[in-house]
N, C-alpha and C positions, 0 to 999 in steps of 0.2 A: 556422557562420554563413557567409553569402554576402557577398562584397565585390566591388565594381567598382573597379578601380584605373585611373587615368588618367595616361598619360605625355604631357605637354604638348609636349615638345621632343625629338624624336629626334636623335641625333647627325647632323651634316652628312653628307648623302649616303646615309643609311640608308634602306632600302626594305623592302617586305613580306618578301622573302627573308631579310633580316637579322633581322627580327622572328621569322620561323619558326625560325631557328637559336637565338635567345634563348629562345623558347618550349620548344624541345627541351631546352635546358639546364635550364629550370625543371622540366620533367618528370623529369629525371634527379636533381634535388635535392630535390624536394618531399616525398617520403615521410619523410625524417628529421625533418621539422617538422610532420607531420600536416596537410599542405596538399595541395590538389588544384586545379591550374589547369585550368579546364574549357573555356574558349573565349577567343579574342581577336579583335579587329577592328583593322584598320589604316586610317588616313586618310592616305595618302601625301601628298596635296596640302597638308594642314595640319600634317603631321609629328607626328600624334598616334596613340597606341595605347591601346586599352581592353581590360582583361583581367578576365574573370569568374573568381573564385577562391573555393573553399570552404576556410576556414581557421578555426582556433580563435580567432584574433584578428588584427587588422590588422598587428601587429608580425611575426607569423609569416609572413604573406604578403610583407611587405617583406624579411624575412630571406632568403627563398628567392631573390627577385630579386637581392638584394645579393650573395649567395654564388654564384649560378649565373652571373651575367654583369655585375653591377654597375650595371645600369640600373634604379634604383628609381623607383617611381611618384611623381609630383608630388602626387597626391591619391588618397585611397582612401575609398570610401563603403560603409557597410553597406547592403545591398539585399535586397529580398524579391522572389522570382521570381513573376510574375503571368501 
């Protein structure tokens, strides 16, 4: 299944380079949970991050974020690519 997760509040001072490091940690962790983080987008001005992830369920996607770097999404939505 595909999911879009939304991080509504980045830690104070975090920027795109910090998100890139967190994404790299996700990639190192994802295989053990059957998850594949595909893409991410950063809105520096709003402090938001959006991640597109293929996962068996939303909890598996959360688990990867939690274990990889601790920055779990505030929201996660099942999506269909169009």
